[in-house]
Each structure stands twice: as structure tokens, then as C-alpha cells.
N, C-alpha and C positions, 0 to 999 in steps of 0.2 A: 190690439183691440180686445183680445180675450181678457186682459188684465182689468180693463175698465168694466167690462160686463160682469166679471166675477166680483168686483168691488160694489157694483150696483145691486147684485143679487144678495150679497151678505154684508150690509153696512156695519152691523155690530162687530163682526170679525175684524173689519178694517179699523174701526175705532179702538178696539182692544189692542190690536197690533201696533197702532200709532202711539197709544199711551205706554205700552211696554217698551217700545223703541225709545221714547223720550225719557222714561225712567232709567233704562239701561245706559243711555247717553250721559245722563247726569252722574250716575254712579261711576262710569268710566272716566269722566272728567275729574271727579274728585280723587280717584285713585291715580290718575296719570300724573298729577302734580307731585305726588309722593315719589313716583318712579323716576321722573325726570330730574327733580331737585331734591335729592336725599339730604337729610340733616347731617352735615359734616361738623362734628364737634371736635375740631383739631385745635388745641390750644397752642397758638404760634404767635410770636412777636417778631417783626422785621425791624432791623436797625440799619439805617443808611447814614454813614458818617463821611461827609465830604471833607477833603483837605486838598486844596488846589496845588498843583505843581509837583505832586509826587507820582512816581512810577508805580506800577502794580507791586513790584518787589518791595519798594519802600513802604507802601501802604500795608502790605502784609507784615513786614517786620516791625514797624512802629505802631500801627493802629490795630490791625486785626488780631495779632497775637496778644496784645495787651487786653483787648476786649474779650477774646475767647477765654483767657485765663480768669478774668474777674467775673465773667458771666456764669461760670460754673458754681459760684457761691450763691446764686439766686435759688430760693426755695422752689422745689418742684421741677427743676430743669432736667430734661432728658438728654438733649444733645444741642450742640452749637455748631452751625455750619457757616463758614465764611468764604466770601469771594471778593477778591481785590481787583479793581479795574483802575484805569487812569484817573487818579484824583478822588476815588471813592472806595470805601470799604462797605460791603453789603454783608450783613450777618443775619442768620435766621436762627431764632431760639425756639426749640421745640420743647413743650412741657408735657408732663404726665397728665392723663385724663383726670379731671376732678381738681386740678390746681386752681387756687384762687387767683384769677388773672388780674384783678385790680391790684393785689399785693405784688404780684410778679411784675406788673408794669411799673409800679412805683419803685421797686428795687432796680429795675432795668434803667429807668430814668436817673436814679441816683448814681448808678455806676457810670452812665454816659456823661453826666455833668461833673464828675470828679475832676478836680484841677491837676492831679498828679500827672495825667497824660500830657497835658499841654506844657508842663514844666520840663518834661523829657525831650520835647521837640525843640 
């Protein structure tokens, strides 16, 4: 009850407090978005190459090794990580910051579409 009486005695103070609270809420909302969702500028390309009927060891020997070797010739490549599972080879290509990703993607696609791999199988 004392809170209501204080608000009725000093209405200007309550209005100033409400405006300050609204302004600080807007500022907090604008800054929270940056804190929760930081800008991650990680240049990465994922390649998933399915080939049915192969065990993980075969996928690693025939597919993953071939791609790992050839992906090292892409401009701006930092590292290549491969994981082979039943019938699929998963590769992650990490690039240096500032790499032209459209050119890197075009080079990656050209290496994936090379017919030499399928002649070996």
C-alpha cells in the first residue's frame, strides 16, 4: 500500500522512472542479441559423398583418402577432416579467414566431380 501512496505523491518521479526503465530495456535487448548470437565467420565447407555398399574402411581407403589428398590443392585451405561411416564419407574443409569462399566452393565442386575417382572404383 505504501508503494501506491508514494506513486500518487510523486507522479513525475514515477513517469521518469518508467521512461528510464523502458529506455534501458530497449538498450539491453539490442545488446543481448549480440551476446547470444555472436558473428561466427568460420569459412567451412562440408562434403558428404555417399557410395552404397561400402564399409567404413573401404570408404576411407577409396573415397576419403582420395578427397583428402586432392582437397589440399584448393586455395586458402587450412585443414581437411574426414569421417567414414557405412556407405558415406563426410569431409570438413576448414579455410583461412578472408578466403574467397565462392572460389573455394567452385574448386571443391570441380574436385568432387572429377571422373578419375569413379574409374578407380
